[in-house]
LOVEX-30606 format. One record per residue (C-alpha): residue number from 1; residue in one letter; x, y, z. Coordinates in steps of 0.5 Angstrom, whole numbers, plus 500, padded with zeros to 3 digits. Last residue first. Example, Ala and Ser with C-alpha at 12.3 -4.5 7.8 and 13.67 -1.06 7.14 Angstrom:
<pts>
PT   paro   kollum    xx    yy    zz
PT      2        S   527   498   514
PT      1        A   525   491   516
</pts>
This chain:
<pts>
PT   paro   kollum    xx    yy    zz
PT    325        D   325   174   660
PT    324        A   329   169   664
PT    323        K   325   169   670
PT    322        R   319   168   665
PT    321        R   322   162   662
PT    320        E   323   159   669
PT    319        K   316   160   671
PT    318        M   314   157   665
PT    317        E   318   151   666
PT    316        N   316   150   673
PT    315        A   308   150   671
PT    314        I   310   145   665
PT    313        L   313   140   670
PT    312        K   307   141   675
PT    311        E   303   139   669
PT    310        G   306   132   668
PT    309        E   306   131   676
PT    308        S   298   133   677
PT    307        F   297   129   671
PT    306        I   300   123   673
PT    305        G   297   123   680
PT    304        K   290   124   677
PT    303        E   291   118   672
PT    302        E   293   113   678
PT    301        E   286   116   681
PT    300        D   282   114   675
PT    299        S   285   107   674
PT    298        L   291   106   669
PT    297        M   290   101   663
PT    296        F   296   098   661
PT    295        G   294   094   655
PT    294        N   291   088   654
PT    293        R   294   087   647
PT    292        R   301   088   649
PT    291        F   306   093   647
PT    290        S   314   094   649
PT    289        A   316   087   645
PT    288        N   323   085   648
PT    287        D   320   079   651
PT    286        D   325   074   648
PT    285        G   320   070   644
PT    284        N   319   074   638
PT    283        D   314   079   642
PT    282        D   313   084   636
PT    281        F   312   092   637
PT    280        S   319   094   639
PT    279        E   319   101   641
PT    278        I   323   107   638
PT    277        R   322   113   642
PT    276        M   320   121   641
PT    275        E   318   126   646
PT    274        C   315   132   644
PT    273        N   311   133   650
PT    272        Q   313   128   656
PT    271        F   312   121   655
PT    270        D   310   116   661
PT    269        Q   310   109   660
PT    268        G   305   103   660
PT    267        I   306   101   653
PT    266        L   300   102   649
PT    265        W   295   105   655
PT    264        Q   300   110   657
PT    263        I   302   112   649
PT    262        V   294   113   648
PT    261        G   293   117   654
PT    260        W   299   121   653
PT    259        H   297   123   646
PT    258        T   299   121   638
PT    257        V   304   121   633
PT    256        L   305   114   631
PT    255        A   311   113   626
PT    254        I   311   106   623
PT    253        T   317   101   621
PT    252        S   316   094   619
PT    251        E   310   095   614
PT    250        T   305   090   614
PT    249        R   299   093   618
PT    248        A   295   088   622
PT    247        D   298   089   629
PT    246        L   298   096   628
PT    245        W   290   095   627
PT    244        D   290   090   633
PT    243        Y   293   095   637
PT    242        L   288   101   635
PT    241        S   282   096   636
PT    240        V   285   094   643
PT    239        M   285   102   644
PT    238        R   278   103   642
PT    237        R   276   097   647
PT    236        H   280   101   653
PT    235        F   277   107   651
PT    234        R   270   104   651
PT    233        R   271   101   658
PT    232        S   274   107   661
PT    231        P   268   112   659
PT    230        E   270   117   654
PT    229        G   268   124   657
PT    228        K   261   128   657
PT    227        C   262   135   655
PT    226        A   264   142   657
PT    225        Y   265   140   664
PT    224        T   264   142   671
PT    223        Q   268   141   678
PT    222        G   264   143   684
PT    221        E   268   139   689
PT    220        N   265   132   688
PT    219        I   265   132   681
PT    218        P   272   128   679
PT    217        R   271   125   673
PT    216        W   267   118   672
PT    215        E   261   121   671
PT    214        V   255   116   669
PT    213        Y   252   117   663
PT    212        E   245   114   663
PT    211        T   244   108   658
PT    210        N   239   107   653
PT    209        Q   244   106   648
PT    208        V   251   105   651
PT    207        T   254   101   645
PT    206        A   251   105   640
PT    205        D   256   111   642
PT    204        N   253   117   639
PT    203        D   250   120   645
PT    202        F   257   119   649
PT    201        T   261   122   643
PT    200        Y   268   120   641
PT    199        W   271   123   636
PT    198        W   269   122   628
PT    197        H   263   126   629
PT    196        Y   260   127   622
PT    195        D   262   133   618
PT    194        Q   266   130   612
PT    193        N   259   126   611
PT    192        N   260   121   605
PT    191        N   267   118   608
PT    190        N   263   116   614
PT    189        S   268   110   617
PT    188        F   274   114   617
PT    187        E   280   110   616
PT    186        S   282   111   609
PT    185        E   279   118   608
PT    184        F   283   124   612
PT    183        D   289   122   608
PT    182        V   294   128   610
PT    181        Y   297   132   604
PT    180        P   292   137   605
PT    179        F   293   139   612
PT    178        R   289   145   613
PT    177        E   284   144   608
PT    176        S   283   137   610
PT    175        L   282   139   617
PT    174        E   276   143   616
PT    173        S   272   138   612
PT    172        T   275   132   617
PT    171        P   271   136   622
PT    170        K   274   138   628
PT    169        G   276   134   634
PT    168        V   273   134   642
PT    167        D   279   132   646
PT    166        S   281   139   648
PT    165        I   274   140   651
PT    164        L   276   135   656
PT    163        Y   277   127   658
PT    162        L   276   124   651
PT    161        R   281   119   650
PT    160        E   286   122   646
PT    159        A   286   120   638
PT    158        A   289   114   635
PT    157        L   283   110   633
PT    156        P   281   116   629
PT    155        L   287   115   625
PT    154        A   290   120   620
PT    153        V   294   117   615
PT    152        I   301   120   612
PT    151        P   303   115   606
PT    150        V   311   115   605
PT    149        K   312   114   598
PT    148        K   309   120   596
PT    147        A   312   124   601
PT    146        D   319   121   600
PT    145        A   323   128   599
PT    144        A   318   131   605
PT    143        I   320   125   609
PT    142        H   325   129   614
PT    141        P   321   136   614
PT    140        L   314   132   616
PT    139        L   317   130   623
PT    138        G   317   135   627
PT    137        L   313   141   624
PT    136        E   308   137   621
PT    135        M   307   131   625
PT    134        T   307   136   631
PT    133        Q   302   140   628
PT    132        L   298   134   626
PT    131        A   298   132   634
PT    130        R   296   138   636
PT    129        T   290   138   631
PT    128        L   287   132   633
PT    127        P   286   127   627
PT    126        S   291   123   631
PT    125        V   297   121   626
PT    124        I   300   115   623
PT    123        I   306   115   619
PT    122        L   308   109   614
PT    121        D   314   106   611
PT    120        I   319   109   616
PT    119        D   326   107   615
PT    118        K   329   114   613
PT    117        I   327   116   620
PT    116        V   330   110   623
PT    115        D   337   113   621
PT    114        P   339   116   628
PT    113        E   338   109   632
PT    112        D   340   110   639
PT    111        N   335   115   640
PT    110        D   333   123   640
PT    109        K   340   126   638
PT    108        G   340   124   630
PT    107        L   342   131   629
PT    106        Q   336   132   624
PT    105        I   332   128   629
PT    104        R   334   133   634
PT    103        Q   333   139   630
PT    102        S   326   136   628
PT    101        L   324   135   635
PT    100        E   326   142   637
PT     99        N   321   145   632
PT     98        A   316   141   635
PT     97        Q   318   144   642
PT     96        K   318   151   639
PT     95        I   311   150   637
PT     94        G   309   147   644
PT     93        R   312   153   647
PT     92        N   308   158   642
PT     91        S   302   154   644
PT     90        L   300   147   640
PT     89        P   293   147   638
PT     88        T   287   145   643
PT     87        D   281   141   639
PT     86        L   277   146   643
PT     85        Y   282   150   648
PT     84        L   285   156   645
PT     83        S   278   157   641
PT     82        I   275   157   647
PT     81        D   278   164   649
PT     80        N   280   164   656
PT     79        T   287   166   655
PT     78        E   284   172   651
PT     77        D   283   175   658
PT     76        S   278   181   658
PT     75        S   272   176   659
PT     74        N   265   175   659
PT     73        D   263   175   652
PT     72        L   268   179   647
PT     71        T   274   174   648
PT     70        S   269   169   645
PT     69        T   266   163   646
PT     68        P   267   163   653
PT     67        F   270   157   657
PT     66        V   268   151   660
PT     65        D   273   147   662
PT     64        T   272   147   669
PT     63        F   275   146   676
PT     62        N   271   148   682
PT     61        A   276   144   687
PT     60        D   282   141   683
PT     59        G   281   134   680
PT     58        W   285   136   674
PT     57        K   289   142   675
PT     56        C   286   149   674
PT     55        G   286   152   681
PT     54        P   294   154   680
PT     53        K   295   154   673
PT     52        S   298   148   670
PT     51        L   292   145   667
PT     50        Y   291   152   663
PT     49        E   298   150   660
PT     48        N   297   143   658
PT     47        M   290   146   655
PT     46        Y   294   151   651
PT     45        T   298   146   648
PT     44        C   305   143   649
PT     43        G   308   138   644
PT     42        H   305   132   641
PT     41        R   307   125   643
PT     40        I   312   121   638
PT     39        L   312   113   638
PT     38        V   316   110   633
PT     37        I   313   103   632
PT     36        R   318   098   630
PT     35        K   316   091   627
PT     34        N   320   085   627
PT     33        R   317   080   623
PT     32        K   317   072   624
PT     31        K   322   069   620
PT     30        L   318   065   614
PT     29        G   317   058   615
PT     28        N   311   057   611
PT     27        V   307   061   616
PT     26        S   311   065   621
PT     25        D   310   072   618
PT     24        D   302   071   620
PT     23        D   298   076   616
PT     22        K   295   071   611
PT     21        G   295   065   615
PT     20        E   287   064   613
PT     19        R   286   064   621
PT     18        L   290   071   621
PT     17        R   286   073   615
PT     16        L   279   072   619
PT     15        L   282   075   625
PT     14        H   283   081   621
PT     13        N   276   081   618
PT     12        N   273   081   625
PT     11        I   278   086   627
PT     10        F   276   091   622
PT      9        I   269   090   623
PT      8        S   269   092   630
PT      7        S   273   098   628
PT      6        W   268   101   624
PT      5        T   263   101   629
PT      4        Y   267   105   633
PT      3        V   269   109   628
PT      2        N   262   112   627
PT      1        R   256   110   624
</pts>
């Protein structure tokens, strides 16, 4: 079993509650809710920086995300060490961005609602390390005094689509040691085995049993990949489950620390590293909601174009930084 089996059970239970009127704030004449989601994308990672290099962009000829298992193996270049790319952590640049996010929050400069952090009832974070680090550096300092009142929950549904080896996670047994204040139990379907694969794996996907994997990533110009990617239908299904999960929550202000692909699907907007925005989740009849249940799924070609532009920004900023140094 994995999180995808769990999500179908969750949705069925949620729909039952809706039919019973338990999750609908408009029942019994109550005013419809106004739920806010504080969306935060993680900071720059080693994989982001790798993808900004010439010849290493998504879709480039001979692109690969296969790296040596150790810098002692085949390369003297430490930037090719797989430990920088498997569940890729924040780079030095990303750590700086996360600290700057914390400063912007402190000064109330990141949005039109400077006090929104005080209203957060729940923090949801992707279990991928880069999101956890961003939450820890950028957001946690501002809720530390209320840490017992504001649960911090790791949610597999909020993980990035599995594009590359950077989107392969680590076991919760390892994550819980590094981030002991995060709940790695409530939303994981196999609590008795902390080493199970909570991230997407094609071979463990019950919906594609006896089905041959069809590569959806660029492969016609010598590209090679370290692992099988997450098919678009499966990712779309997972994002619908994430939407339903958020919809079922009773909290009025939820922080969601997640990834570019997840945010793009949820609201159809492009986020830069460590960008934060407050978005309305509910449609109260005035079309103010940013979210929609059927999402904003991009085609593979659209994703390729946006990837290229995003990593180009990182490359330009790194060039400017080198000039300054």
